C-alpha positions in Angstrom: 105.2 112.3 113.9 104.7 112.2 110.2 102.1 114.6 108.7 100.1 111.9 107.0 99.7 110.0 110.3 98.4 113.1 112.0 96.0 113.7 109.1 94.6 110.2 109.4 94.1 110.7 113.1 92.2 114.1 112.5 90.0 112.5 109.8 89.3 109.5 112.0 88.2 111.6 114.8 85.8 113.8 112.8 87.9 116.8 111.9 87.4 118.4 108.5 89.8 120.4 106.3 88.6 123.9 106.0 91.4 125.4 103.7 94.9 125.1 102.6 97.5 127.7 102.5 101.2 127.6 101.5 102.7 125.5 104.3 99.8 125.2 106.7 96.1 123.9 106.7 93.1 125.1 108.8 91.2 122.1 110.3 88.0 122.3 112.2 87.5 119.6 114.9 84.4 117.9 115.9 84.2 120.1 118.9 84.0 123.2 116.7 87.6 124.4 117.3 89.6 125.6 114.3 93.3 125.1 114.2 96.3 125.7 112.0 98.2 122.5 111.2 101.6 122.7 109.6 102.0 120.6 106.4 105.6 119.4 106.9 107.0 115.9 106.5 108.1 115.7 110.1 106.2 117.5 112.9 107.5 118.4 116.3 106.0 116.1 119.1 105.0 119.1 121.1 103.2 120.7 118.1 101.3 117.4 117.6 100.3 117.2 121.3 99.0 120.8 121.2 96.9 120.1 118.1 95.5 116.8 119.4 94.7 118.6 122.7 92.9 121.4 121.0 90.6 118.8 119.2 90.1 116.8 122.4 91.8 113.7 120.8 94.5 113.2 123.5 
């Protein structure tokens, strides 16, 4: 999955960007969970599933 597609899904589901680092961002989901999200062009499908599961989007 492309990073920008994941970013759109996170925003659509109420997640907010907390801060940006070098290659990762910290996002806070609507459920209060904070999670590191890699900012790479292509993301591994397992990584995406893990992020979406943590934010209760899947």
